[in-house]
N, C-alpha and C positions, 0 to 999 in steps of 0.2 A: 587432432581433429578439424578444431576451429582454425587453424591457420590454413591448412589443405583449403578450406573451403573458401578462404581470402585468396589464396593462390590462383583457385579456379576463376575465381570473380573476375580477378583482376587479368587474365590470361585472356578471357571471353572479351573485355573492355579492349585489351591492346588489339585482337583478332578484330573485333568491329571496326575501331579505329584505324587500323591497317587495311581493311578493304575499302573503307571510304576515301582514304589517301590513295590507293589503288584507281578507283573510278574517276577521282579528280585528274589524277596524271593520265588518266588514258584519254580524258577529254582534250587535256592541257596537248597533248602528243598529238592527236587528232587536228587539232584546230592549228596546232604548228605545223603541220603538213607532214609529220612523219606517218606512215601508215597509209600511203596514196591509195583510193580503191583501185581494187582490179576493174577489168572490163566488166566481167560479170555481176561486180558488184553495182558498177556505175547501170547495168541494165536492171537489175533488183530494184536499186533505188529508186531509179525513176520510174519503174514500173508501178512501186508502192506509191510515191507523192500521185503519180496521175489518176491511180487507182482510188486513192481517196479524193482527190480533188473533181474528179467527174463525177464519183457518187454525191459527194456535197453539193454540188453545182444543181446535179439531178433530183436530188430529194428536195433541197431548197424550192426548184420553181417546180414541183409536182402538187406542191399543197395548194390550200385556199389562199390567193392573192399573192402568188409565188410570182407571176406577170402583173397582175392587175395591181399590187403593192409597191411594185419595184419601179419606178419613174425612169429609170435606164432603158428598160427592155418593156414596158407596159404597151401595149399594142394599142395602136390608134386606129383611126381612118386612113384606108389606102388614101396614099397621095392625091390620085385623080378625084378622088370621093371625098375631099377635104371642103371643097367647095359645097359639096351637099350638106357636110355638117353645120356650115356656117351659116347656110340659108335658113334651114331647119331650126336652128336654135334663134336664129332673127325672128321668125315667126312665133316663138313661144314653142317650141317642140323640142325641149330639152331633153324631156325625159326618154323620147324616142331613140334618141342620140346617145344618150347614157347607156340604154340598155344595150345597145349594138356594142358599145366599146366594152361592158363588164362580160355580156356572153362570149365575145370571140376570145376575151382573157381565160374564160374559164374553160373553153376548148384548148387554148394550148397549155393549160395546167393537166388536163386531162392526158394529152399527148405526152407532155414531159416522162409520165412515169415510165415511157417504154423505151428511154435513152439510155440508162444504165446497163442494159445488156450488151447493146451496141457498142459503148465504150469499153466493157470490160474485155469483148471480145477484139476488138483493135489492139486494145495495150497488149493483150496474149499474143499477137501477131507479132508484135513489134521486134524488129532484129537489134542485134548490138548496137550495127550501122546507125540506125534509127534514133536508138537512145543516145549514143555517143552526140551524134548531130544535134540532139534536142539539148542536151545538157550540156553540151561546150562549144555550141556555135555562137553566133552572135546576136542572132534575133531572140529578144525576149520572149515572144509570142511563139516559139518554134513548135509547142507542143500543141497549142491550139490550132495552129496551120496542120500540123499532121494530122489531127482529128475533123479538118476539115475536108481533107484530102480523101482520107480513107472512110470516112462516115458518113457525110454528106447524103449520097446517094441511099443509102440505106435508110437514114435516119427520115427522110423525106418519103421512103416505102412504107415505114412502118408511122409514119405520124399522118399521111394523108387520108387515111379510112377513119381514123381514130379521132381525128378532127371534124373530117364529115357526120361522122354521128353525132359527136358533142356538141357541133352547130344547131344538130336538130336538137338535141336534148336539152341542152340549156335555152333553148330558143333564139338563137342567133339568126338562123334561118329565116323564121318568121320576122324578127327584129327587121334585118336588111332588107326582106320583100316590102315591110311597110315603109321603110325610110326611103326606098329607091321608087316606089309607087306614089307617095305623096309628093317627092322632089319633081318626079317629072310630070306631075299632073299641074307644076306651077308653069304659068304661060312663059314662053320666049327661054326655056334652059333647053339645055343641049341634053337628049337622055344621057342617062351612063348607068352601069351595071357590072363592077368590074368582078372578077373572078375571087370571091370571098374566100372559098377553101383555099385556092393555091396559096394565095395573101397571108392566110393565118397559118396555114402550114410552113411557108416561108420564113414569117415572122417569130413563129414558136422557135425555128432550128437556129436563126440568128440570136435570138436571146439567149439560147444555151451556149453558143459559142463566147456570147459576152462575158457569160458567168465563168465557165472554163478558164478564160483568158484573166480573169480578176485572182481566181485560184492560182493560177500560172504564177502570176506576179507575186502571190503574196507569200509564197513557199521557194521563189528567188530572191526575193527582199528583205523577206522577217525570217531572222532565225529562229526565232519563238516557235513559228508553224513548222518547223523540222523537231517533228513528235518522237523519233526513233533514233539511236545511234547509227542505224545505217544513212539516214535521212541527214545527219549532221555529218557524217562524214563527207558523203557524196558532193551534196549541195556547198560544204566548206573548201572542198579541194576546189570545186568551180569556181567559187567565189575568189579563193587566192590566185589561182593561176590563169583564168580567164576572165576575171571580172564580173562572176556571179552570172 
């Protein structure tokens, strides 16, 4: 009886070891190019990667300081109003300028919450041809360009009313009105009043695509970012045959 137990234990150990070996062999075969992905796998793999990347980007920007704390996309004064900011700061009105910058970034963070379902819908309607072009084409930002093409109009439509409401909620409209009023009272300056709502909406969308491009580059260049067997197979195939 005792010998039977020992045999059973040894059999279990051998089985587990063989499973580990098979898994390692499978990974080696995939990396070596054996078992190239089918068209269906390419499409599924790319959609899986894009869903993760766009969701991560949207979530990251939709939290407090998602825009304000990110120097790459932080929203500053409109270009045509930067002379306004410089003038106000030169006469000691730093807090007024700071309030505008903080509040417009808060508005963008509010709007980013609406981005995820728009991207998910765009991914679902992606064709095999779209997926193949994105994965195997020469442009390293092909997915980002695809999203710009198919989602920008809807993003703008969704973002604008949210930005409008948020600008009022966080006080940006009031701060901006104060800034423009104070600036326009300065003798000999040219009066300005840029479209703050349209500006913040566009900058919020631009920032979102910056983050998506970063996620796209990460999965193309960083093997450890490919967290599933399908992603490893699909992007490994692209690496070997099309230079990544």
